[in-house]
C-alpha positions in Angstrom: 100.2 146.7 92.0 101.1 145.6 88.5 104.2 148.0 88.4 105.5 146.5 91.7 104.8 142.9 90.5 106.6 143.4 87.2 109.7 145.1 88.9 110.5 142.1 91.2 113.6 140.1 90.7 112.4 136.5 91.1 114.1 133.6 92.9 113.6 131.8 89.7 110.9 131.3 87.0 110.0 128.9 84.3 111.4 129.0 80.7 108.6 128.1 78.2 109.2 128.1 74.5 107.0 127.4 71.4 107.8 123.7 71.5 106.5 123.5 75.0 103.3 125.3 74.0 102.9 122.9 71.0 103.2 119.8 73.2 100.6 121.1 75.6 98.3 122.2 72.8 98.5 118.8 71.2 97.7 117.1 74.5 94.5 119.1 74.8 93.3 117.6 71.5 93.7 114.0 72.7 90.9 111.7 73.7 92.2 111.5 77.3 93.7 114.5 79.1 94.2 112.4 82.3 95.0 108.7 82.6 96.2 109.0 79.0 99.6 107.9 77.4 101.7 111.0 78.2 102.3 110.1 81.9 103.5 106.6 80.9 105.9 108.0 78.3 107.2 110.7 80.7 107.9 108.1 83.4 109.7 105.8 80.9 111.9 108.6 79.6 112.8 109.8 83.1 113.8 106.4 84.5 116.0 106.0 81.4 117.6 109.4 81.9 118.2 108.8 85.7 119.1 105.1 85.4 116.5 104.0 88.0 114.5 100.8 87.6 111.2 102.6 88.2 109.8 106.1 88.2 106.3 107.4 89.2 105.1 110.9 88.6 102.5 112.6 90.8 101.0 116.1 91.3 103.7 117.7 93.5 107.0 117.1 95.2 105.2 117.1 98.5 103.0 114.3 97.3 106.1 112.4 96.3 107.5 112.6 99.8 104.2 111.5 101.3 103.9 108.5 99.0 107.5 107.5 99.8 106.8 107.7 103.5 103.6 105.7 103.1 105.5 103.0 101.3 107.9 102.8 104.3 104.9 102.5 106.6 106.0 105.5 108.6 103.8 105.6 111.7 103.2 107.5 115.0 106.4 108.1 117.1 108.8 106.8 114.4 112.0 108.8 114.5 112.9 110.9 111.5 115.9 113.1 111.1 115.9 116.0 108.6 118.3 118.9 108.0 117.6 122.2 109.8 117.8 124.1 106.6 115.0 122.7 104.5 111.7 123.4 102.8 108.6 122.7 104.9 107.3 119.8 102.8 109.3 116.9 104.4 108.6 118.2 107.9 104.9 118.6 107.1 104.4 115.1 105.7 106.3 113.4 108.5 104.4 115.5 111.1 101.1 114.6 109.4 102.0 110.9 109.9 102.8 111.4 113.6 106.5 110.9 113.4 109.0 112.3 116.0 111.1 114.7 114.0 114.7 115.7 114.9 116.8 118.4 113.2 120.4 117.8 112.3 122.6 120.9 112.0 124.0 121.7 108.6 127.5 122.6 107.3 128.4 126.3 107.1 130.0 125.7 103.7 127.2 123.8 101.9 124.0 124.3 104.0 123.6 120.5 103.9 123.7 117.8 106.6 127.0 115.8 107.0 127.4 112.3 108.4 129.2 113.8 111.5 126.3 116.2 112.2 123.8 113.4 111.9 125.7 111.3 114.4 125.9 114.4 116.6 122.1 114.7 116.5 121.8 111.0 117.3 124.1 111.2 120.3 122.7 114.5 121.6 119.1 113.3 121.6 120.0 109.7 122.6 118.2 108.3 119.6 118.1 104.5 119.2 115.6 103.2 116.6 115.8 105.6 113.7 113.3 104.9 111.0 114.2 107.5 108.4 116.7 110.1 107.3 115.7 112.6 104.7 118.7 114.1 102.9 118.3 117.4 101.0 120.7 118.6 98.3 120.4 122.3 98.9 121.8 124.1 95.8 121.7 121.0 93.6 125.0 119.5 94.6 124.8 116.0 96.3 127.4 115.7 99.0 128.4 112.8 101.2 126.0 110.3 99.6 128.3 107.2 100.0 128.9 108.2 103.7 125.2 108.6 104.3 124.8 105.1 102.9 127.4 103.7 105.4 125.4 105.3 108.2 122.2 103.7 106.8 124.0 100.3 107.1 125.2 101.1 110.6 121.9 102.3 112.1 119.6 100.4 109.8 117.4 103.4 108.8 115.8 104.2 105.4 117.0 107.1 103.2 114.7 109.4 101.2 116.6 111.8 99.0 114.8 115.1 98.8 116.4 115.8 95.4 114.1 118.6 94.3 117.1 120.9 93.8 119.3 118.4 91.9 117.6 117.0 88.9 120.3 116.8 86.3 123.2 116.5 88.7 125.5 113.6 89.6 126.8 111.8 92.7 130.4 112.4 93.7 131.9 109.1 92.5 134.6 107.8 90.3 131.8 106.6 88.1 129.0 109.1 87.4 125.6 108.1 88.7 122.7 110.6 88.2 120.9 111.8 91.2 117.6 109.8 91.1 119.3 106.5 90.2 118.8 105.6 94.0 122.3 104.1 94.1 122.6 105.1 97.7 119.0 105.6 98.8 115.6 103.9 99.0 113.8 106.7 97.2 114.6 109.9 95.4 111.9 112.5 95.2 111.7 115.5 92.9 109.5 118.5 92.2 108.5 120.0 88.8 107.4 123.4 90.3 108.3 126.3 88.0 111.5 127.2 90.0 113.0 123.7 89.5 115.2 122.5 86.6 112.2 121.5 84.5 108.6 122.2 85.1 105.2 120.6 84.6 103.4 123.6 86.1 102.9 121.6 89.3 104.2 118.1 89.7 106.5 115.7 91.4 108.2 112.4 90.9 109.6 109.4 92.8 112.4 107.1 91.6 112.8 103.6 93.1 114.7 100.4 92.5 112.3 98.2 94.5 109.4 96.6 92.6 107.3 96.1 95.7 107.4 99.8 96.6 106.7 100.7 93.0 103.6 98.6 92.8 102.3 99.9 96.1 102.8 103.6 95.3 101.4 103.2 91.8 98.2 101.9 93.4 98.3 104.4 96.3 98.5 107.6 94.2 95.2 106.7 92.5 92.9 106.6 95.6 94.5 103.2 96.5 92.3 101.5 93.9 93.2 97.8 93.8 92.5 96.5 90.3 92.6 92.7 89.7 95.5 91.4 87.7 93.0 90.0 85.2 89.8 91.6 84.1 86.9 89.7 85.7 84.4 88.3 83.2 81.3 90.5 82.9 82.8 92.9 85.4 85.4 95.1 83.5 84.7 97.9 85.9 85.6 96.0 89.1 88.2 97.2 91.6 88.6 96.9 95.4 89.5 99.5 98.0 91.2 97.9 100.9 92.2 101.2 102.5 91.5 104.8 101.7 94.0 107.3 100.3 94.2 110.4 98.2 94.3 111.4 94.5 97.9 112.2 93.7 97.8 111.6 89.9 99.5 113.9 87.3 97.4 114.8 84.3 98.4 114.2 80.7 98.5 118.0 80.2 101.1 118.4 82.9 103.0 115.4 81.6 103.0 116.8 78.0 104.8 119.9 79.3 107.2 117.7 81.2 108.0 115.6 78.1 108.9 118.8 76.2 110.9 120.3 79.1 112.8 117.0 79.7 114.5 117.4 76.3 116.0 120.7 77.5 117.2 119.5 80.9 120.9 119.3 80.0 120.7 122.8 78.4 119.0 124.2 81.5 121.5 122.7 83.9 124.4 124.0 81.9 122.9 127.5 82.0 122.4 127.3 85.8 126.1 126.4 86.2 127.1 129.4 84.1 124.9 131.7 86.3 126.3 130.2 89.5 129.8 130.9 88.4 128.9 134.6 87.9 127.6 134.8 91.5 130.7 133.0 92.9 133.1 135.2 91.0 131.5 138.5 92.0 130.9 137.6 95.6 134.3 135.9 96.3 136.1 137.4 99.2 133.2 139.7 100.2 132.5 139.7 103.9 128.8 140.6 103.6 127.8 137.6 101.4 128.9 134.0 101.3 128.1 131.7 98.4 127.7 127.9 98.8 130.9 126.0 98.6 131.1 123.9 95.4 134.0 121.6 94.6 136.0 122.4 91.6 134.5 120.9 88.4 131.5 119.8 90.4 128.5 119.9 88.1 125.5 120.9 90.2 121.9 121.6 89.2 
């Protein structure tokens, strides 16, 4: 069993160095290993890096999608469109909330939805009131983001960017906007699973530019505890629960690893681009294998 396990070529795996280990080790010596300072520091550095107004970390990319859908008040029979090539997480969360899910086809060149294919899905299924589109940047290159935004205006739906593949990449634009800045979306969601650009072991993140959503999700991820704005005299422990929810918090131990990994994000993305070039060069023109189309000089994650 061990021999077979060790001989596998993995889809991807984490890169952990001594600095990462030191950060995690130091976090274990702190007074608080959850609800401590590392989560706040991690969130502040991420929002600065991605140029969003707010960021919130949680315990997985799936949790991030769920929290974003909750903020949008997704409910039974609401219409959601997702790409047919996708990970199960966005489908699972929308299904869990009772939404009607429709699959858009994807481009043969990129494996991603296009605006034309979304409109084809809308017309084919005679969809009228669309609540939500979840875009997914397969391979880490964000395509058609401005065109998706125009569709959002036309059909008045929300956009969640499932950006788990694209931390460290930029929108196609004359001016560079990092994926996660929410320039053309309501939410961007990320995963910090070991196969992603940086890891916290397990973990996720939402970036937002809307203060109302930010405050709601921050409360929601912690059992939906509703703390008063000012501490009540003689009742420092007081909080209300107006509606039940789950525990989606990230621990300070995970955040400590994230803080160390975030410093290496640009280096990691550069290395990924170098590896991708090797694949494209060696498989170019081969009939048995096709690599994803990437525009010249397009810096993906």
